[in-house]
PDB file of N, CA, C and O in Angstrom:
ATOM      1  N   MET A   1      66.534 103.168  78.436  1.00  0.00           N
ATOM      2  CA  MET A   1      66.746 102.286  79.326  1.00  0.00           C
ATOM      3  C   MET A   1      66.552 102.804  80.797  1.00  0.00           C
ATOM      4  O   MET A   1      67.140 103.814  81.184  1.00  0.00           O
ATOM      5  N   ALA A   2      65.573 101.964  81.732  1.00  0.00           N
ATOM      6  CA  ALA A   2      65.326 102.564  82.786  1.00  0.00           C
ATOM      7  C   ALA A   2      66.543 102.027  83.711  1.00  0.00           C
ATOM      8  O   ALA A   2      66.949 100.875  83.557  1.00  0.00           O
ATOM      9  N   SER A   3      67.036 102.774  84.544  1.00  0.00           N
ATOM     10  CA  SER A   3      68.143 102.504  85.685  1.00  0.00           C
ATOM     11  C   SER A   3      67.644 101.678  86.818  1.00  0.00           C
ATOM     12  O   SER A   3      66.598 102.107  87.306  1.00  0.00           O
ATOM     13  N   ARG A   4      68.159 100.537  87.389  1.00  0.00           N
ATOM     14  CA  ARG A   4      67.604  99.896  88.349  1.00  0.00           C
ATOM     15  C   ARG A   4      68.237 100.339  89.675  1.00  0.00           C
ATOM     16  O   ARG A   4      69.395 100.758  89.677  1.00  0.00           O
ATOM     17  N   VAL A   5      67.648 100.274  90.597  1.00  0.00           N
ATOM     18  CA  VAL A   5      68.040 100.693  92.069  1.00  0.00           C
ATOM     19  C   VAL A   5      67.994  99.353  93.009  1.00  0.00           C
ATOM     20  O   VAL A   5      66.960  98.734  93.260  1.00  0.00           O
ATOM     21  N   ILE A   6      69.179  99.051  93.438  1.00  0.00           N
ATOM     22  CA  ILE A   6      69.066  97.961  94.011  1.00  0.00           C
ATOM     23  C   ILE A   6      68.901  98.308  95.559  1.00  0.00           C
ATOM     24  O   ILE A   6      69.868  98.933  95.993  1.00  0.00           O
ATOM     25  N   SER A   7      67.909  98.051  96.480  1.00  0.00           N
ATOM     26  CA  SER A   7      67.912  98.389  97.670  1.00  0.00           C
ATOM     27  C   SER A   7      68.552  97.261  98.542  1.00  0.00           C
ATOM     28  O   SER A   7      68.313  96.055  98.480  1.00  0.00           O
ATOM     29  N   LEU A   8      69.518  97.993  99.461  1.00  0.00           N
ATOM     30  CA  LEU A   8      70.197  96.967 100.437  1.00  0.00           C
ATOM     31  C   LEU A   8      69.412  97.181 101.813  1.00  0.00           C
ATOM     32  O   LEU A   8      68.959  98.299 102.057  1.00  0.00           O
ATOM     33  N   PRO A   9      69.240  96.106 102.736  1.00  0.00           N
ATOM     34  CA  PRO A   9      68.658  96.521 104.070  1.00  0.00           C
ATOM     35  C   PRO A   9      69.669  97.248 104.812  1.00  0.00           C
ATOM     36  O   PRO A   9      70.881  97.036 104.821  1.00  0.00           O
ATOM     37  N   LEU A  10      68.965  98.195 105.476  1.00  0.00           N
ATOM     38  CA  LEU A  10      69.823  99.186 106.407  1.00  0.00           C
ATOM     39  C   LEU A  10      70.456  98.376 107.605  1.00  0.00           C
ATOM     40  O   LEU A  10      69.809  97.499 108.175  1.00  0.00           O
ATOM     41  N   ALA A  11      71.406  98.619 107.868  1.00  0.00           N
ATOM     42  CA  ALA A  11      72.074  97.997 108.936  1.00  0.00           C
ATOM     43  C   ALA A  11      71.927  98.595 110.275  1.00  0.00           C
ATOM     44  O   ALA A  11      72.111  99.802 110.427  1.00  0.00           O
ATOM     45  N   SER A  12      71.541  97.665 111.452  1.00  0.00           N
ATOM     46  CA  SER A  12      70.978  98.415 112.745  1.00  0.00           C
ATOM     47  C   SER A  12      72.372  99.007 113.329  1.00  0.00           C
ATOM     48  O   SER A  12      73.538  98.693 113.090  1.00  0.00           O
ATOM     49  N   THR A  13      71.892  99.833 114.053  1.00  0.00           N
ATOM     50  CA  THR A  13      72.941 100.401 114.910  1.00  0.00           C
ATOM     51  C   THR A  13      73.934  99.886 115.223  1.00  0.00           C
ATOM     52  O   THR A  13      75.021 100.409 114.979  1.00  0.00           O
ATOM     53  N   ALA A  14      73.797  98.586 115.921  1.00  0.00           N
ATOM     54  CA  ALA A  14      74.710  97.619 116.563  1.00  0.00           C
ATOM     55  C   ALA A  14      75.924  97.208 115.526  1.00  0.00           C
ATOM     56  O   ALA A  14      77.147  97.148 115.653  1.00  0.00           O
ATOM     57  N   GLU A  15      74.867  96.912 114.271  1.00  0.00           N
ATOM     58  CA  GLU A  15      75.716  96.298 113.113  1.00  0.00           C
ATOM     59  C   GLU A  15      76.564  97.607 112.427  1.00  0.00           C
ATOM     60  O   GLU A  15      77.556  97.377 111.735  1.00  0.00           O
ATOM     61  N   ARG A  16      76.152  98.826 112.643  1.00  0.00           N
ATOM     62  CA  ARG A  16      77.011  99.705 112.015  1.00  0.00           C
ATOM     63  C   ARG A  16      78.143 100.108 113.014  1.00  0.00           C
ATOM     64  O   ARG A  16      79.137 100.641 112.520  1.00  0.00           O
ATOM     65  N   SER A  17      78.096  99.884 114.561  1.00  0.00           N
ATOM     66  CA  SER A  17      79.012 100.094 115.185  1.00  0.00           C
ATOM     67  C   SER A  17      80.055  99.185 115.273  1.00  0.00           C
ATOM     68  O   SER A  17      81.238  99.497 115.403  1.00  0.00           O
ATOM     69  N   ARG A  18      79.508  97.796 115.185  1.00  0.00           N
ATOM     70  CA  ARG A  18      80.547  96.608 114.944  1.00  0.00           C
ATOM     71  C   ARG A  18      81.426  96.939 113.804  1.00  0.00           C
ATOM     72  O   ARG A  18      82.647  96.974 113.959  1.00  0.00           O
ATOM     73  N   LEU A  19      80.744  97.238 112.414  1.00  0.00           N
ATOM     74  CA  LEU A  19      81.391  97.551 111.212  1.00  0.00           C
ATOM     75  C   LEU A  19      82.558  98.618 111.309  1.00  0.00           C
ATOM     76  O   LEU A  19      83.709  98.504 110.888  1.00  0.00           O
ATOM     77  N   LEU A  20      81.936  99.748 112.013  1.00  0.00           N
ATOM     78  CA  LEU A  20      83.045 100.860 112.031  1.00  0.00           C
ATOM     79  C   LEU A  20      84.438 100.427 113.245  1.00  0.00           C
ATOM     80  O   LEU A  20      85.600 100.825 113.161  1.00  0.00           O
ATOM     81  N   SER A  21      83.901  99.587 114.230  1.00  0.00           N
ATOM     82  CA  SER A  21      85.037  99.195 115.105  1.00  0.00           C
ATOM     83  C   SER A  21      85.944  98.084 114.231  1.00  0.00           C
ATOM     84  O   SER A  21      87.159  98.022 114.422  1.00  0.00           O
ATOM     85  N   MET A  22      85.441  97.427 113.500  1.00  0.00           N
ATOM     86  CA  MET A  22      86.396  96.488 112.746  1.00  0.00           C
ATOM     87  C   MET A  22      87.438  97.128 111.924  1.00  0.00           C
ATOM     88  O   MET A  22      88.614  96.781 111.821  1.00  0.00           O
ATOM     89  N   ASP A  23      86.639  98.439 111.166  1.00  0.00           N
ATOM     90  CA  ASP A  23      87.116  99.286 110.216  1.00  0.00           C
ATOM     91  C   ASP A  23      88.408  99.879 111.047  1.00  0.00           C
ATOM     92  O   ASP A  23      89.496 100.000 110.484  1.00  0.00           O
ATOM     93  N   PHE A  24      88.212 100.238 112.414  1.00  0.00           N
ATOM     94  CA  PHE A  24      88.989 100.995 112.995  1.00  0.00           C
ATOM     95  C   PHE A  24      90.464  99.929 113.389  1.00  0.00           C
ATOM     96  O   PHE A  24      91.641 100.261 113.248  1.00  0.00           O
ATOM     97  N   ILE A  25      90.033  98.841 113.811  1.00  0.00           N
ATOM     98  CA  ILE A  25      90.939  97.814 114.022  1.00  0.00           C
ATOM     99  C   ILE A  25      91.744  97.765 112.763  1.00  0.00           C
ATOM    100  O   ILE A  25      92.941  98.051 112.762  1.00  0.00           O
ATOM    101  N   ARG A  26      91.079  97.397 111.672  1.00  0.00           N
ATOM    102  CA  ARG A  26      92.046  97.166 110.273  1.00  0.00           C
ATOM    103  C   ARG A  26      92.782  98.171 110.413  1.00  0.00           C
ATOM    104  O   ARG A  26      93.973  97.924 110.600  1.00  0.00           O
ATOM    105  N   SER A  27      92.409  99.436 110.380  1.00  0.00           N
ATOM    106  CA  SER A  27      93.070 100.723 110.015  1.00  0.00           C
ATOM    107  C   SER A  27      94.377 100.979 110.945  1.00  0.00           C
ATOM    108  O   SER A  27      95.503 101.349 110.615  1.00  0.00           O
ATOM    109  N   ARG A  28      93.874 100.673 112.147  1.00  0.00           N
ATOM    110  CA  ARG A  28      95.328 100.721 113.367  1.00  0.00           C
ATOM    111  C   ARG A  28      96.316  99.539 112.866  1.00  0.00           C
ATOM    112  O   ARG A  28      97.512  99.820 112.790  1.00  0.00           O
ATOM    113  N   ALA A  29      95.877  98.196 112.510  1.00  0.00           N
ATOM    114  CA  ALA A  29      96.661  97.420 112.195  1.00  0.00           C
ATOM    115  C   ALA A  29      97.545  97.737 110.803  1.00  0.00           C
ATOM    116  O   ALA A  29      98.705  97.370 110.620  1.00  0.00           O
ATOM    117  N   LEU A  30      96.884  98.353 110.054  1.00  0.00           N
ATOM    118  CA  LEU A  30      97.558  98.816 108.705  1.00  0.00           C
ATOM    119  C   LEU A  30      98.670 100.107 109.116  1.00  0.00           C
ATOM    120  O   LEU A  30      99.678 100.386 108.468  1.00  0.00           O
ATOM    121  N   ASP A  31      98.328 100.603 110.009  1.00  0.00           N
ATOM    122  CA  ASP A  31      99.124 101.927 110.562  1.00  0.00           C
ATOM    123  C   ASP A  31     100.469 101.113 111.252  1.00  0.00           C
ATOM    124  O   ASP A  31     101.592 101.504 110.933  1.00  0.00           O
ATOM    125  N   ARG A  32     100.353 100.247 111.976  1.00  0.00           N
ATOM    126  CA  ARG A  32     101.426  99.385 112.714  1.00  0.00           C
ATOM    127  C   ARG A  32     102.531  98.776 111.732  1.00  0.00           C
ATOM    128  O   ARG A  32     103.742  98.699 111.942  1.00  0.00           O
ATOM    129  N   LEU A  33     101.766  98.338 110.535  1.00  0.00           N
ATOM    130  CA  LEU A  33     102.391  97.628 109.524  1.00  0.00           C
ATOM    131  C   LEU A  33     103.520  98.576 108.834  1.00  0.00           C
ATOM    132  O   LEU A  33     104.706  98.346 108.601  1.00  0.00           O
ATOM    133  N   TYR A  34     102.769  99.651 108.609  1.00  0.00           N
ATOM    134  CA  TYR A  34     103.491 100.729 107.910  1.00  0.00           C
ATOM    135  C   TYR A  34     104.616 101.305 108.829  1.00  0.00           C
ATOM    136  O   TYR A  34     105.643 101.673 108.260  1.00  0.00           O
ATOM    137  N   GLN A  35     104.536 101.423 110.186  1.00  0.00           N
ATOM    138  CA  GLN A  35     105.424 101.772 111.187  1.00  0.00           C
ATOM    139  C   GLN A  35     106.572 100.629 111.019  1.00  0.00           C
ATOM    140  O   GLN A  35     107.723 101.029 110.849  1.00  0.00           O
ATOM    141  N   ARG A  36     106.390  99.602 111.046  1.00  0.00           N
ATOM    142  CA  ARG A  36     107.247  98.408 111.253  1.00  0.00           C
ATOM    143  C   ARG A  36     107.958  98.358 109.850  1.00  0.00           C
ATOM    144  O   ARG A  36     109.159  98.087 109.835  1.00  0.00           O
ATOM    145  N   ARG A  37     107.255  98.617 108.599  1.00  0.00           N
ATOM    146  CA  ARG A  37     107.869  98.693 107.384  1.00  0.00           C
ATOM    147  C   ARG A  37     109.115  99.691 107.257  1.00  0.00           C
ATOM    148  O   ARG A  37     110.161  99.429 106.662  1.00  0.00           O
ATOM    149  N   GLU A  38     108.827 100.831 107.894  1.00  0.00           N
ATOM    150  CA  GLU A  38     109.607 102.054 107.778  1.00  0.00           C
ATOM    151  C   GLU A  38     110.703 101.793 108.748  1.00  0.00           C
ATOM    152  O   GLU A  38     111.755 102.385 108.509  1.00  0.00           O
ATOM    153  N   ALA A  39     110.655 100.805 110.095  1.00  0.00           N
ATOM    154  CA  ALA A  39     111.660 100.488 110.734  1.00  0.00           C
ATOM    155  C   ALA A  39     112.603  99.479 110.210  1.00  0.00           C
ATOM    156  O   ALA A  39     113.800  99.440 110.496  1.00  0.00           O
ATOM    157  N   VAL A  40     111.981  98.662 109.422  1.00  0.00           N
ATOM    158  CA  VAL A  40     112.762  97.564 108.811  1.00  0.00           C
ATOM    159  C   VAL A  40     113.702  98.485 107.501  1.00  0.00           C
ATOM    160  O   VAL A  40     114.844  98.159 107.174  1.00  0.00           O
ATOM    161  N   GLN A  41     113.141  99.351 107.045  1.00  0.00           N
ATOM    162  CA  GLN A  41     113.855  99.980 105.911  1.00  0.00           C
ATOM    163  C   GLN A  41     114.798 100.913 106.494  1.00  0.00           C
ATOM    164  O   GLN A  41     115.840 101.159 105.886  1.00  0.00           O
ATOM    165  N   ASN A  42     114.521 101.504 107.702  1.00  0.00           N
ATOM    166  CA  ASN A  42     115.880 102.220 108.233  1.00  0.00           C
ATOM    167  C   ASN A  42     116.824 101.482 108.779  1.00  0.00           C
ATOM    168  O   ASN A  42     117.964 101.928 108.902  1.00  0.00           O
ATOM    169  N   LEU A  43     116.429 100.051 109.247  1.00  0.00           N
ATOM    170  CA  LEU A  43     117.639  99.193 109.634  1.00  0.00           C
ATOM    171  C   LEU A  43     118.392  98.785 108.587  1.00  0.00           C
ATOM    172  O   LEU A  43     119.618  98.889 108.624  1.00  0.00           O
ATOM    173  N   ILE A  44     117.658  98.210 107.400  1.00  0.00           N
ATOM    174  CA  ILE A  44     118.354  98.017 106.328  1.00  0.00           C
ATOM    175  C   ILE A  44     119.401  98.917 105.710  1.00  0.00           C
ATOM    176  O   ILE A  44     120.542  98.563 105.416  1.00  0.00           O
ATOM    177  N   ARG A  45     118.936  99.995 105.564  1.00  0.00           N
ATOM    178  CA  ARG A  45     119.792 101.318 105.190  1.00  0.00           C
ATOM    179  C   ARG A  45     120.981 101.472 106.075  1.00  0.00           C
ATOM    180  O   ARG A  45     122.087 101.637 105.561  1.00  0.00           O
ATOM    181  N   ALA A  46     120.832 101.430 107.384  1.00  0.00           N
ATOM    182  CA  ALA A  46     121.768 101.584 108.471  1.00  0.00           C
ATOM    183  C   ALA A  46     122.820 100.318 108.416  1.00  0.00           C
ATOM    184  O   ALA A  46     123.990 100.528 108.736  1.00  0.00           O
ATOM    185  N   LEU A  47     122.424  99.078 108.032  1.00  0.00           N
ATOM    186  CA  LEU A  47     123.402  98.023 107.860  1.00  0.00           C
ATOM    187  C   LEU A  47     124.154  98.139 106.638  1.00  0.00           C
ATOM    188  O   LEU A  47     125.356  97.883 106.567  1.00  0.00           O
ATOM    189  N   GLU A  48     123.355  98.573 105.560  1.00  0.00           N
ATOM    190  CA  GLU A  48     124.164  98.942 104.242  1.00  0.00           C
ATOM    191  C   GLU A  48     125.258  99.829 104.504  1.00  0.00           C
ATOM    192  O   GLU A  48     126.413  99.609 104.140  1.00  0.00           O
ATOM    193  N   ASP A  49     124.817 100.987 105.238  1.00  0.00           N
ATOM    194  CA  ASP A  49     125.813 102.194 105.284  1.00  0.00           C
ATOM    195  C   ASP A  49     126.960 101.652 106.110  1.00  0.00           C
ATOM    196  O   ASP A  49     128.094 102.105 105.956  1.00  0.00           O
ATOM    197  N   TYR A  50     126.683 100.648 107.025  1.00  0.00           N
ATOM    198  CA  TYR A  50     127.844 100.198 107.800  1.00  0.00           C
ATOM    199  C   TYR A  50     128.625  99.316 107.239  1.00  0.00           C
ATOM    200  O   TYR A  50     129.837  99.316 107.456  1.00  0.00           O
ATOM    201  N   GLN A  51     128.030  98.445 106.440  1.00  0.00           N
ATOM    202  CA  GLN A  51     128.779  97.534 105.534  1.00  0.00           C
ATOM    203  C   GLN A  51     129.813  98.215 104.635  1.00  0.00           C
ATOM    204  O   GLN A  51     131.013  97.941 104.605  1.00  0.00           O
ATOM    205  N   GLU A  52     129.089  99.277 103.801  1.00  0.00           N
ATOM    206  CA  GLU A  52     129.923 100.005 102.997  1.00  0.00           C
ATOM    207  C   GLU A  52     131.192 100.693 103.702  1.00  0.00           C
ATOM    208  O   GLU A  52     132.324 100.612 103.226  1.00  0.00           O
ATOM    209  N   SER A  53     130.916 101.311 104.769  1.00  0.00           N
ATOM    210  CA  SER A  53     131.785 101.832 105.752  1.00  0.00           C
ATOM    211  C   SER A  53     132.986 101.020 105.905  1.00  0.00           C
ATOM    212  O   SER A  53     134.113 101.432 105.632  1.00  0.00           O
ATOM    213  N   ARG A  54     132.669  99.652 106.426  1.00  0.00           N
ATOM    214  CA  ARG A  54     133.616  98.766 106.765  1.00  0.00           C
ATOM    215  C   ARG A  54     134.215  98.206 105.497  1.00  0.00           C
ATOM    216  O   ARG A  54     135.298  97.635 105.619  1.00  0.00           O
ATOM    217  N   GLU A  55     133.645  98.289 104.246  1.00  0.00           N
ATOM    218  CA  GLU A  55     134.347  97.732 102.994  1.00  0.00           C
ATOM    219  C   GLU A  55     135.491  98.835 102.790  1.00  0.00           C
ATOM    220  O   GLU A  55     136.630  98.561 102.411  1.00  0.00           O
ATOM    221  N   GLU A  56     135.112  99.885 103.038  1.00  0.00           N
ATOM    222  CA  GLU A  56     136.021 101.012 102.936  1.00  0.00           C
ATOM    223  C   GLU A  56     137.300 100.965 103.731  1.00  0.00           C
ATOM    224  O   GLU A  56     138.439 101.037 103.271  1.00  0.00           O
ATOM    225  N   ARG A  57     136.969 100.842 104.903  1.00  0.00           N
ATOM    226  CA  ARG A  57     138.038 100.778 105.932  1.00  0.00           C
ATOM    227  C   ARG A  57     139.147  99.731 105.717  1.00  0.00           C
ATOM    228  O   ARG A  57     140.340  99.920 105.954  1.00  0.00           O
ATOM    229  N   MET A  58     138.380  98.157 105.047  1.00  0.00           N
ATOM    230  CA  MET A  58     139.009  97.176 104.851  1.00  0.00           C
ATOM    231  C   MET A  58     140.118  97.544 103.598  1.00  0.00           C
ATOM    232  O   MET A  58     141.251  97.071 103.511  1.00  0.00           O
ATOM    233  N   ALA A  59     139.585  98.360 102.801  1.00  0.00           N
ATOM    234  CA  ALA A  59     140.125  98.378 101.562  1.00  0.00           C
ATOM    235  C   ALA A  59     141.340  99.522 101.726  1.00  0.00           C
ATOM    236  O   ALA A  59     142.290  99.541 100.943  1.00  0.00           O
ATOM    237  N   HIS A  60     141.214 100.401 102.750  1.00  0.00           N
ATOM    238  CA  HIS A  60     142.250 100.959 103.037  1.00  0.00           C
ATOM    239  C   HIS A  60     143.389 100.497 103.829  1.00  0.00           C
ATOM    240  O   HIS A  60     144.536 100.940 103.778  1.00  0.00           O
ATOM    241  N   HIS A  61     142.919  99.507 104.603  1.00  0.00           N
ATOM    242  CA  HIS A  61     143.935  98.927 105.691  1.00  0.00           C
ATOM    243  C   HIS A  61     144.601  97.934 104.707  1.00  0.00           C
ATOM    244  O   HIS A  61     145.819  97.840 104.856  1.00  0.00           O
ATOM    245  N   ILE A  62     143.983  97.083 103.615  1.00  0.00           N
ATOM    246  CA  ILE A  62     144.629  96.287 102.933  1.00  0.00           C
ATOM    247  C   ILE A  62     145.822  97.212 102.113  1.00  0.00           C
ATOM    248  O   ILE A  62     147.015  96.911 102.151  1.00  0.00           O
ATOM    249  N   SER A  63     145.315  98.312 101.419  1.00  0.00           N
ATOM    250  CA  SER A  63     146.240  98.958 100.938  1.00  0.00           C
ATOM    251  C   SER A  63     147.462  99.374 101.407  1.00  0.00           C
ATOM    252  O   SER A  63     148.514  99.363 100.768  1.00  0.00           O
ATOM    253  N   PHE A  64     147.253  99.844 102.857  1.00  0.00           N
ATOM    254  CA  PHE A  64     148.315 100.094 103.784  1.00  0.00           C
ATOM    255  C   PHE A  64     149.214  99.146 103.961  1.00  0.00           C
ATOM    256  O   PHE A  64     150.429  99.253 103.792  1.00  0.00           O
ATOM    257  N   SER A  65     148.465  97.974 104.391  1.00  0.00           N
ATOM    258  CA  SER A  65     149.249  96.641 104.581  1.00  0.00           C
ATOM    259  C   SER A  65     150.181  96.168 103.363  1.00  0.00           C
ATOM    260  O   SER A  65     151.273  95.631 103.544  1.00  0.00           O
ATOM    261  N   SER A  66     149.700  96.395 102.268  1.00  0.00           N
ATOM    262  CA  SER A  66     150.577  96.295 100.963  1.00  0.00           C
ATOM    263  C   SER A  66     151.525  97.160 100.958  1.00  0.00           C
ATOM    264  O   SER A  66     152.659  96.699 100.834  1.00  0.00           O
ATOM    265  N   LEU A  67     151.410  98.282 101.056  1.00  0.00           N
ATOM    266  CA  LEU A  67     152.249  99.266 101.033  1.00  0.00           C
ATOM    267  C   LEU A  67     153.604  98.969 102.255  1.00  0.00           C
ATOM    268  O   LEU A  67     154.797  99.228 102.092  1.00  0.00           O
ATOM    269  N   LEU A  68     153.150  98.547 103.086  1.00  0.00           N
ATOM    270  CA  LEU A  68     153.885  98.315 104.439  1.00  0.00           C
ATOM    271  C   LEU A  68     154.817  96.887 103.711  1.00  0.00           C
ATOM    272  O   LEU A  68     156.044  96.876 103.813  1.00  0.00           O
ATOM    273  N   LYS A  69     154.292  96.082 103.208  1.00  0.00           N
ATOM    274  CA  LYS A  69     154.931  94.761 102.689  1.00  0.00           C
ATOM    275  C   LYS A  69     155.852  95.012 101.526  1.00  0.00           C
ATOM    276  O   LYS A  69     156.952  94.471 101.421  1.00  0.00           O
ATOM    277  N   CYS A  70     155.296  95.940 100.577  1.00  0.00           N
ATOM    278  CA  CYS A  70     156.358  96.302  99.557  1.00  0.00           C
ATOM    279  C   CYS A  70     157.581  97.117 100.089  1.00  0.00           C
ATOM    280  O   CYS A  70     158.658  96.939  99.521  1.00  0.00           O
ATOM    281  N   SER A  71     157.523  97.785 100.879  1.00  0.00           N
ATOM    282  CA  SER A  71     158.308  98.855 101.334  1.00  0.00           C
ATOM    283  C   SER A  71     159.561  97.711 102.193  1.00  0.00           C
ATOM    284  O   SER A  71     160.756  97.802 101.911  1.00  0.00           O
ATOM    285  N   SER A  72     159.063  96.731 103.190  1.00  0.00           N
ATOM    286  CA  SER A  72     159.618  95.843 103.650  1.00  0.00           C
ATOM    287  C   SER A  72     160.334  94.933 102.930  1.00  0.00           C
ATOM    288  O   SER A  72     161.364  94.472 103.422  1.00  0.00           O
ATOM    289  N   ASP A  73     159.891  94.526 101.631  1.00  0.00           N
ATOM    290  CA  ASP A  73     160.372  93.646 100.615  1.00  0.00           C
ATOM    291  C   ASP A  73     161.543  94.489 100.126  1.00  0.00           C
ATOM    292  O   ASP A  73     162.701  94.075 100.150  1.00  0.00           O
ATOM    293  N   SER A  74     161.230  95.546  99.734  1.00  0.00           N
ATOM    294  CA  SER A  74     162.254  96.470  98.996  1.00  0.00           C
ATOM    295  C   SER A  74     163.592  96.731  99.883  1.00  0.00           C
ATOM    296  O   SER A  74     164.739  96.812  99.444  1.00  0.00           O
ATOM    297  N   ALA A  75     163.131  96.854 101.373  1.00  0.00           N
ATOM    298  CA  ALA A  75     164.172  97.120 101.981  1.00  0.00           C
ATOM    299  C   ALA A  75     165.222  95.981 102.038  1.00  0.00           C
ATOM    300  O   ALA A  75     166.412  96.244 101.869  1.00  0.00           O
ATOM    301  N   GLN A  76     164.753  94.607 102.296  1.00  0.00           N
ATOM    302  CA  GLN A  76     165.132  93.302 102.506  1.00  0.00           C
ATOM    303  C   GLN A  76     166.203  93.296 101.381  1.00  0.00           C
ATOM    304  O   GLN A  76     167.406  93.120 101.575  1.00  0.00           O
ATOM    305  N   SER A  77     165.562  93.528 100.084  1.00  0.00           N
ATOM    306  CA  SER A  77     166.310  93.205  98.923  1.00  0.00           C
ATOM    307  C   SER A  77     167.635  94.233  98.671  1.00  0.00           C
ATOM    308  O   SER A  77     168.464  93.996  97.793  1.00  0.00           O
ATOM    309  N   ARG A  78     167.699  95.199  99.409  1.00  0.00           N
ATOM    310  CA  ARG A  78     168.684  95.928  99.260  1.00  0.00           C
ATOM    311  C   ARG A  78     169.790  95.499 100.136  1.00  0.00           C
ATOM    312  O   ARG A  78     170.956  95.789  99.871  1.00  0.00           O
ATOM    313  N   ILE A  79     169.401  94.715 101.323  1.00  0.00           N
ATOM    314  CA  ILE A  79     170.400  94.183 102.025  1.00  0.00           C
ATOM    315  C   ILE A  79     171.512  93.192 101.456  1.00  0.00           C
ATOM    316  O   ILE A  79     172.392  92.759 102.199  1.00  0.00           O
TER     317      ILE A  79
END
C-alpha cells in the first residue's frame, strides 16, 4: 500500500509572522487566565480559613456564654 503525501501550500513570511503573533497572543492570554485562576483559588482558600476560624471563635464564645449563664442560674437557685 503506497502512502500518500498531502502537500500543503507554504505560508508566506507575512502569514507565518501573523500566525506566530496570534499564537503569542493566545499564549499570553492563557498565562493571564492561569494567574487569575491561582488568585481566585488563593482568595477562596483565605475566605474558607477565615470562615473556619470565625466559626471556631463563635463556638468558643457560645460555650463560654453558656457557662456564664449556667453559673448565673446556679447562683440564683441558691438564693
